[in-house]
Every structure is written in C-alpha cells, then in structure tokens.
N, C-alpha and C positions, 0 to 999 in steps of 0.2 A: 280255827282261828288261820291255820295256815291252810285248810283243805280252802277254803274261802277265796287267800287271793292267789292259790295259782286257779282255782274257776273262773275270777278275773279276767288271769295273764292268759288260761286257755281260751276267753272268749274273748278277749281284745288281740290274740296273733289270730283268732278262729272270720276275726274282725277284718282283721288287713290282710288273709290273704281271701274271704270275700272281695272287698276292695279292690286287690290288686287279680285278680280273672275277670270282673268284671272291670279294667281298664283294661284286660286284655282282648274284650269281646269289644268292645266300645272300639278300640281301635284297628281292629280286623273286620270290623264293619265298615267303617269308616274306608280302611285301605277296601274293599270289595265295593264298596260305593264307588270309591269317585275311578278301578275300573273300568268299571259298569259302565259310567260316567265318559269316559276316554276311548271306550267304544260303542258311544253310540256320537260322539264327537270323529270318530275314526269314521261311521258311519257315511254322518253326515257328510265330511270332506271325502268321503267317497262317491258318494252318493249325485253332489254339486258337477264335479269331477264326468261323472259319466254322461251325466245330462250335458254339461260344458262342447264334448268329445263329441255325441251323437245329435248335436245342432250346428256344430260349427262343420261336422263331419261327412254328413248323411243327411243331415234335413229332417231328424226325426225329432219326436220327446219319448221321456218314459213315461209323461204325463201324470206319473204322479211323486212328481221330485218336490214338489217346491211341496207340498203338505207333507209328505214324509220328513221331510229339513225339517219343520213347526217339529213336526213329533220329534223327533231323535231331538232337534233342540234343546224342546219341554225335558229330556227325559233325560237329559247331559245334565241342566242347571237343577235339578229336582235330584235326583242323585250327586250329587257332588256337595250340596250343601253342609252335610254329619260333616265331611274332611272340611270345606273347609270353616268351620267356624273352631275344633279340633286345632286347624292351623294357624288361629286369629288372621286370617283372608277380610271377615268381616266387616263392611264399615260397623264403627265403633265410637259410640259419642261418650269421648271421656272426659268431655268438659267438666263430671261436678266431680267425679272419682279423680281427675286430676290435681283438683285443685284439697282436694283432700291431704291430711298429714300422715293421718292416725293409718294405720296397714288395716286394724281389725273390721276399723269402720270402714277399711275400702273393702274388704273383701264384704263388708254386710252386707252393700249395696249390690254388690256382683253378684251374691246370694243369690238376693233379691232380684233382681233383672233376669233376672236366671230362670229363677222358677217361674213370677211373673210371665217370659218367654215359654217356659216351661209349658204350663199350663194353655199360653194361647194357640200354639203349634200343636199344642193334643189337640187339643180343640177343632183345627181346622184338619187335623190330621182325622177325625172322628166322620167332618160334615166329607170329604173327599172321600173317605168308605163308602160313605151312604151315599154322595152322590154318584160313583162307577158299578157301585148293587142295584141302583136307579136305571144306569145305564145298560147292562147286564139284562134286565127282569124285561124292559122296552124294548131293546135289542137296539141300542140308538145307534147308528150305521151317522161316515161322516157324510157331507156334501160333498167330496168332490169325486174324481172317476173313480178311484176305489174302492171307494161303501164300503172301507174299514170299516168294524166294529169297534165304538167310541174306546171302549171299556177296559180298548186292550191300551189305549195310549194315555187313558189312565190310572193304571198299577203301575207305575213308573212314582208319577208322584206319588202313592202309599207306603212302594217299597224308599222314598229319600223325603220324606219327613218323620217316617221311622227312624231310618235312621240320624235326622235330626234331634230327633226327641230323643233317642236313649244318647248321642253327643250333649245334648244339653244337661242331660242327666248327668252325664260326668264332668262335667264342668261343673255347679251343683255342690256333686260327692267334692272332688279335688277342691273347691272351698273357690271357683273366681279365676279371672286370671291377673288380678291387681295388678293395676299398672306401675310403671314408676313412673 
C-alpha cells in the first residue's frame, strides 16, 4: 500500500515538474518571439526613416522600402501573437464568462474555447506550412522590384503560429484566464 502511494506521489511530482518545464519553455519561446518581433519593428522604422531621408535630401529611393515594410510588419505581428496571448493583450469577448458565477464553469468555458482555438490555429499553421512549401518548390517570387522568394516572407508566419499554438496549449494546461 505504501509503495503504491509513493508511486502516485512521485508521478504527481513528475507531472508538476513537467508542467513547470513546459511553462518555462512557453514563456521563453514567447519572449523570444517578442524579441524577434521588436527587431522587425526596429527594421521597419529604420527602413522607413532611410526612405524618408533618401527621398527628402537625395531625391533617391530604395525602390523596395514599401515591399519590405509589409514583410517586416507581417513578421512582427505573427511573431508577437503568442506573447500577446500570454500577456492577455488579445481582444477577449467575455460576455458569457463574465456572467457566470461559478468559477469551475468559467474555467470549463475557458478550456473549451482554448481547445477550439488550439485546433483552429493548428490547422492554420498546417496550411501555412503547406503554402510555404509550395512557394519554395514553385520558386514563387514577389512581384516587386526585389523579386524576393515568397517562402522567406512566410517563415515568420510559421514560427509565429507555432509559438501561438504553444501559448494556447499552455493556456489550456493552466486552466484558462478566468475573468473575475
């Protein structure tokens, strides 16, 4: 009997440690995504300023600033999805959960919504990976002056969606946000 209880106790400790490691991994991944996102924002602002200076003082243009600004913006948005979700910065419709008095019921609704979101974003991630593979295999280039391989601009989407999926999974494991 004692051996069975100590096995359960050890299993419980292992599960808690695994959960802690996963939460640390998720937090680090989100911080990494946010860091990369901020680098893309800095690159976006720098490129825009460069274009302004070149046009104003030298009557020249980089010819690709508007195209790459879009790529940098896309990368910054996707790479910050997980961080924003973890920090509760996404728009959250809590009409239903705010009216529920039972905390367990609110948790159940959060976990259900998180699970649906998890599978939807996982499907989107899968489709974006397929799109990126197609772009690579067919050697699709942008129509702009730079003729950038499109798959390069889709890689941050994959990374950002992966980070977002991990964040949603952590949300489910934590048991939701539980609005008060």
